[in-house]
N, C-alpha and C positions, 0 to 999 in steps of 0.2 A: 417442284423443289421440296426439300425436307421440311421447310418452315411453312409451307402452304397448308391451310386447314383441310384442303381437299386432297392433299398428297398422302397416300397411304402405302408406304413401303415397308415390307417385312423386315428389311435389314436395319431400318431406322427405329430404334427402340422408343417407346412413348416417352420415357423419362428424358432421353437425349433430345427428342423433338421439342419437349416442353422447355428445356433449358435454352435451346437455340432460339425458340420463339420469344422467350423472355429477354434474351440477349438482344435480339433484333428490335424489341420494343423499348428497352430501357438504356442500353449502352450507347452513349453519345458518340464514342469513337467508331463503333460499329455502324451507326447511322451515317456518319460522315463518309466512311469508306464506301458504304452501300450506295449513297447518293452519287459519289464520284464515279463509281463503276457504271451506274445507270447513264450518267452523262457521257462516259467514254463509249458506251454502246451506240449512243445516238450521234456520235461524232465520227464522220467517215474517215477523218485523218488518223484516228486512233484505232480503227478496225484492224484486225489481223489481215495481212495481205492475202488475197485469194490466190489459189494456185490450182494446177490441174493434175496433181499427183495423188489425189484421193487421200487415203489414210496412210500412205507410205511416207515415212520420214524422209527428209531431204538427204540424209546421210545414206539411207538405203537406195534412194534414187541415184546418188552419185556412184555407189558401188555397181549397180546394175548398168549404168551408162558406161562405166569403164570396162565392164565385161563385154558389152556390145561393141564398143570401139576398140577394145584390146589395147588400150593405152591409158595413161593418166590424163584425166580431163581437167580443163581449166575452170576457174570460178565462174567465168562468163557463160560457159557451156552448161554448167549446172543451173545457173539462174535462168537461162533461156529455156532449158528443158522443163523447169518447174513452172514457168509462167506463160508458155506458148502452147496452145491447144493443137489438135490435129489439123486444123485449118490454117496453121501458121499465123494465128492472131493472138495477141496478148489478152489474157483473161480479164484485165481491168485497166483503167486509165493510169493508175499509179505505176504499175509495173512497166507499162508502155512508155511513160514519161521518163522513168529511170533509165530504160534502155536507150532512149533517144539522147539523153544527156551523156550516156556512156559513149555512144557513137560520135557525138560532137567533140567530146574530149579526145577521142582517138584521132579524129581529123586534125584537131589543133595540135596534137602531139607530133604529127608528122612534120609540121613546119617549125617546131620548137627546137632550139639548140640543146636544151636540157631535156633529153628523152626520158620518158617514164614508161614503166611496164604496163601492159594492159590490166594486170591484176591491181596495180595501184590506182589506175583510172577508174576501174569498176568499183573498188572500195570507196573511192571518193564520191562516185555517183550514188552509191547506196547509202551514203551518210556516215560511213566509218563505223567503228565499234561503239556500241551503246549498251552499257550494262552487261558486257560480255557476249553480246549477240550482234548480228548484222542483218539488217532488213532484207527479207526475201530469201535468205539462205538457211534459216532454221538450224537444225542440228549439224548441218555440214559446214557451218561457218568456221569452226575451229579446225576443220580438216583441210579445207581448200585455202584458208588463210592462216599463216603462221603467227597467231597472236602471241604465242610464247616468246618468239623472237622479239616482238615489239615490247613485251613486258620485261624481257631480259635487258634490252637496251635501256629502257627507262630505269630499271633497277641499277644497272651499271652506272648510268649517269648520276643517280642519287648517291651511290657509293663513292664515285669519284669526287663528287662535290663534298661529301662528308670528309673524305681523306684530305682534300685540299684545305678544308677548314681546320682539321686537326693538325695538319702540317703548319698552317699559319699560326695557330695557337701555340704550338711547340716552339716555333721560331720566336714568337713574342716572349714566351717564358724564358728562352735562352738569352735573349737580349736584356730582359728584365734582370736576370741573374747576374749578367755581366755588369750592368749598371749598378746593381747593388754592391758587387765586389769593389767597383771603382769608388763608390760612395763611402764604403767602409774604410778603404785605404786612405781616402781624403780625410775622413774623420780622425783616423789614427795620426796622420801627419799634423792635423790641426791640434790634436791633444798634445803631441810632442812639442809643437811650436809654442803652445800656451804654457806648458811646463817650463820651457827655456825662458820664456818671457817673464814668468813669475820669478825664476832664479835671478835673471838680470835685474828685475825691479828691486829685489831684495838687496842685491849688491849695490845698485844705484842709491838706494835709501841709506845703506851703511856708509857709502862714500860721501853722500850729502851730509850725514851726521858728523863725519870726521872733519869735513870742510868747515862746518858750522863751529865745531869745537876749536879748530885751529884759528878761525877768525876771532872767536871770543878771546883766546889766549893772546893773539896778536894785539888786540885792543888793550888788553891788560898790560902787555909789555910796553906799548907806546905810552900808556898813561903812567907808567912807573909803579904800578901796584903789584907787579910780578917780577921776582928776582930769578937769577940763574939757579940758586939753591932750591927755590920753590919748584922750578922745572925738573930738577934732578930728583927731588925727594917725593914728588907726586907720582906714586906708582899707579894711581888710578887713571892718570891722564895718558893719552897716547904719546908715543915717542915723537919729539919735535924734529922737524926738518932742520938741517944745518944752517939755513939762512935765518931762521928764527933765533937760533942760538947766537948767531953772529950779531943780530940786532939787539938781543938782550945784553950781550957782553959789551957792546958799544955803548948802550944806554947806562949800564952799570959803571963803566970806566969814566964816562963823562961826568957822572954825578959824584 
């Protein structure tokens, strides 16, 4: 490798090599990633799946297989072609286990009321999409499986959800506007009622004042301290009812 002291590659300039070696020795993030990569290499579960297609990409393998069979191939055919050797044996235990799981799912699917396609069963056996790829299918994954349709469905579901939320918010705003109009109308009626009440209160106060004045005059008439001439000459006093004039005349006549 370029950072090895014994590695002497003409394409790796000495200055670049020095920088990489310095980064390898001093950068903690680089050390962390390097250590994790070393652990991944020692972990069989994280190794790249072995195959028998050599340096040929899986997509190229799919194209050649379709040329040989003169038809469109299925994902399971591509997977088996890439992982089964000339002796009809799987190249490793992992690929064999995946295929066995796929066969079991197909057998169970025959007895199920809710039938599923073989492509769906294989995709489930392979572990589904992970970071845009499918285990064991390499570059052919996006060709044999329509990931775009899955993404479109998910996108459509998100858009539908957003539209539902926007519709709900719009409905709430409309209801809020209607309630605001009703509240404003109620406040206007309340203001009008309050104004009428104020006018009525003023009239009642004036009436009470007149009644009080009449009562005082009536007491004066009874006590003899008020004469009919006094009633007629007092322009500042309110006009007396006829029954008070009658009482005043009777009092005057008797005296």
